[in-house]
N, C-alpha and C positions, 0 to 999 in steps of 0.2 A: 178429592175436593179440598180436604183439610190441608194437604201439602201445598196445593196451588195457592190457597188463600194465605197460608203462612209465608210462602216465598214472596207473594205479591205484597203482603204487608211489610216485609223486610225491605224490599226495594223502594217502596213508597217512603219509608222512613229514611232511607238513603237520600232520596230526592229532597225530603223535608230538611235534613241536616245540611245538604249542599246548598239549599236556598237560604240557609240561616242568615247570612250577612249579604245576600245578593238580591233576593226577590221576595217581596211580600206576597205577591200572587202565587209564587211557587209554594210557599208555606200554607197559604189558604187552600190551594188545590189539594195538597197532600193531606191536610186535616179532613177535608171533605171525603176523600177516598178512604182514609183510615176509619172514619165513622161508619161507612158502608160495610167495610170488612169486619169491624167489631160487631156490628148488628148481625151480620151473617153468622159469625161464630156464636153469638149469644143465642140466636135462633136454633143453631145446631147443638147448643149446650157444650161447646168446645172450650169455653173459658172457665177455668177453675178459680172462681172468685175467692173462695175460702183460702186457697193456697197463696194467691196474690196478697190478700189481706194479712195472712199470718206472717209472711216474710218481712213485712215492714209496717206492722200495724200502728206503731207510734207515729210514723211519718204520715200514713194515710189518715189516721184520726185527726192529726193537725191540719192536713189539707182540707178535709171535710168540714172541720170547724171553721177554718178561714173562709171557705166558700159559703158556708151557711150564714155567717155574719154578714158577708157581702150582700147576700140575697135579702136578709132581714133589713139591711139599711135601705134597700130599694122599697120593700114593703111599707116601712114606716116613713118614707120620704114624701114630702109634698110635691116632689118633682119626679115621681116614679117613672114617667115616660122617658126621662133623660137616662135612667139607669137600665132600661130594657136592653140596650145594646150590650151591656156588660154581662147579661145572661148568656148571650152568644159566646162571649169571650170565656166565661167560666166553663161552659160546655167544651170549648175548644181546648182549654188547658187540660181538662180531664181526659179528653180523647188522646191528646199527645202523651200524657203520662201513662195511661193504661195500654195504649198501643205499643209503646216501647217495652213496658213491663211484660206484655203478653207475647209479642212477636219476636223479640230478641232472646234467643235461647242458647246461642253458641258463642265462643270466644272469637272465632273468625268473623262472625257477624259484627260484633262489637268493634273489632279492629277496623273493619271497613267503614263503620260509622265514624270512627276517629279520623280516618283518611278523608272522608267526605267533609267533615267539619273543618279540617285543615285546609282543604282546597277552597272552601268557602271564604275563610278569612284571608287566605293568601291572595286570591283574586281581588277581593275587596280592598285589601291593604295596598296592593300594587296600584290599583286604580286611584286610591286616596293619595298615594305618594306622587303619582302622575299629576293629579289635580293640583298638588301643592307646588311642585317644582316646574311643571310645564305650563299649566293653566294659571298659575299664580293665585290660587285661591287661598285666602288666609285661614279659613276653617274647612278644609277638605272633609268630605263625609262619605266617600265611597259611593255606594248605591242607596244609602238611607240618609235620614237627617243626621246631623253631626252627633248629637248626644246619644241618640238611639244606636247609631253605628258603634260608638265607643263602648256603650253598655254591653252590646253583643260581643264586641271584640274582646273586652276584658274577660268575660266568662269563658269564651272558647280559648283564648290565649292561655288562661290558667290551666286548661286541660292539656294544651301543648307542652307547657312546662312540666306537668306531671309525666307526660309521655316520654320526655327526654330522659327522665330518671328510671322509667320502668321498661324502656325498650333497649334490647341488647344487640340487635343487628344494625345494619347500615341505615335502617329507617330512622334511627336516632338522629343522624346528621340532617335528615330532611326536616324533622321536627325542630331542630335547632335553627335551621334556615327560616322556617315559617315563623318561629317565635321572634327572631331578630327583625324580620320584615314587618311583623305586626307591631313590635315595639316602636319601630321607626314611624309607622303609620300613626300610632298613638301619640307620639311626640309632636308631629307636624299638625295634628288635629287641634292643638292649642286648647284641649279640654282639661281644665285644671282638676275637676273632680275625679276624672278618670286617672290622672297622674297620681293623685293622692291614694286612690284605691289600689292602684297597682303597686306603689311603693310600700304601703303598709302590708298588703297581701304577700309580696315577695319577702319582706322582712320576716313575717310569720313563717312562711314556707322554709326559708333559709334556716331559721332557728331550730325547727323540728326535723328537717330533712338533711340539709347540707350547709354547715356554717361557712364552708369555703366560698359559698355563693355570695357571701357578704362582700368579699374582696372584689369579685366580678362586678357586683352592683356599684361599688365605689368607683371602679375604673370606668364603667359605662357612664356614670354620672359626670365624671370629669370630661369625658369625650363629648357628651351632649352639650355641656356648658361651652366648650371650645368651639364646636361646630355650629351650635345654634345659640348665639348670644342673646337673642330675643327670648329664649326659653327662661333665662334667669329672671328677667323683668316680669314675664307672665306668671312665673311661679311665685315670685315675691308678692304679686298682687292678690294672692290668695288671702294674705293676712291684713290687707288694707280694707278696713271697713268703709272707707270713703270711696272705694272703687264703685263705679256706677252699677256694674253687674252684681257685685256683692250686696250693695245697698238695696237694689231692687228685689233680690231674693229675700232679704230680711223683712222688707215691707210686705211681701207676699205671705211670709210665715206669720207675721203679726196678724194679717187679715184672716189667715186660716185658723189661727188660735181663737180669734174673736168668733168665727163661725162655730168652732167647737164649743165654746162657752154657751152659745145659744141652744145647741142640741148635743149635749155631752154623751148620751148613751149610744145611740145608733147613728148619730150625725144627720146631715141633711140629705144623704143618699148619694150613691156613686154617680158621678157626672154632674153634680150640682155646683161644684166650684166654678165651672165655666160660666154658669148663669148668674150665680149669686155674687161673685167677686166684683164685676163691673156695676151691678145694680145696687148693691148694698154695702159691701165690705171693703172696697178699694179705698186706700188712704189718699188724701189729696196730693201728696208729694210723689206718688207713684208715676213713673214715666209712661209705662205701657198700660192702656186701659182695659185690654182684653187678654185673659190668660185661660188656657184650658186646664192647667194644673198649678199646684203651689210650688213646683220645683223641689219637692221633697216627699218621699214616701211617707215619712212620719207625719208631716203636717197635712198632707192630702188625706191620709187615713183618718186622722183626728177630725178633720172638717167634714168629710163625706161619710165616714162609717163610725165615727164616735170612738169612745174609749175601748169598746169591745172589738172594733176593727183593728186598732193598734195592738191590743193585747194578743189577738189571734194571729196577727202578722209576726210579732216577736215570738210567739209560741211555736210557730212553724219553723223558724230558724233554730229555736231551742231544741225542738224534737229531732231535727236533722243532726244537730251537733251531738245530742244524747245518743242517737242511733249510731253515729260514727264512733264515738268514744267507747261504746260497748263493743264494737267490732275491733277497735284498736287493742283491746285487752286479749284477744284471741288470735290476732294475725301475726305472721312472721314479720321481722324487721323490714324487709324489702316491700312486703305487701302494705305496710302502714303508709308508705309513700302515696299509695293510691288514695287512701282516705284523706291525707293532708292535701293532695292535689284538688280533690273536690271541695274540701274546706276552703281552699284558696279561691276557687271559682265563686262559691257562695259569699265569701267575705268581700270580694271585689264588687259583686252585685249589691250587697247590702251597703257598703261604704259609699259607692257611687250614688246609691239611692237616697243618701242623706241630703244631697243637693240636686237631685234629679228624680222625677217620678218615673221610674222604670218598671214598677210593678203593674202599672196599668197601660203603658205604651205597648201595643200588641206585639211588636216584633221582639223587643227585648224580653217581654214577659213570656213569649212563646219559647225562647231559648232557655229561659230560666227553668221552665217545666221540663224541657228536654234534658237539661243537665241533672235535675233531681231524679228523673227516671233512669238515666244512664248510671247514676251513682248507685241506685238500688240494684240494677241489673249487674253492674260490675262486681259489687260485693257478693252477689249471689253466685256468679260464675267463678269466683275465687275458690269456691268449695268443690268445683268439678275438676 
């Protein structure tokens, strides 16, 4: 029974990662099935909770603190019913994390997950490119909404870049192909926040892993400017405070800051921005009267979960980085590339989240927790 459940759990995780950039329903179905399998193993006492906690206690502590603060923001909220949906999301993220930690025990399983993720973004990217060049969509989005699609794409693309450097067989050329297609998809998406996140992330990765990569990045930039003249104007608009999109974001951030000032400790509760923004905090010059989020993890967390929410979010990233730095001290030179690859993924998520709320958008958040779990498992398997 144990072997059957383990194998079934692994293949469900494969389906989950394949659905990463393709199907929300696929991810939701996978999480539901994984919950059942985890419950079976808990009932059979097959899950070694102490061992799971011991191998990454600083990361798990940060995760639990972050989720505890989210729950407290709901408890102290005047709109607690709006936040109840987030209890389901918190449970979902925990299921994803502990399922991968528990069911993935071999390197060949991890490699199959990487292939599954690569197929997900390859299919999505090809569809996005088709939307742009054939259907003439200005903001192609693959199978998801544009910003969510790019948030997922950034995280998984970062893993593909890492795989290029850690793979020695012919599969390396496949990961190069997937990465190039994904970058093209990212370019035609016209998502400026994603561009900035990728550029900064790749510069970081190149500095620590391969400085020759800087030359390749420069050449690719020139090619992009030549082939996509509109890219330059779109990129330049990032720095234009009079740009309507930029100005609208600034107005939302100002409103979110005012919300935080009224409830600075635990905020107004998760989900409250959507209700309070049009009713009380929207500025007169704002164009769009209804917003679900403040278009920034930082400002959303301040408004909805208060200063404790923001601190716990930043502490989560600090704990992941601290965990990785501790491993860098004992890893071989080539193995360090793995840590930097995951750092690249987390960095692109964080930077993109400065101008987009990807920590609460279910699909991008789902993959965020997948990547955190893969990071822990990958470093564990380096010892075997």
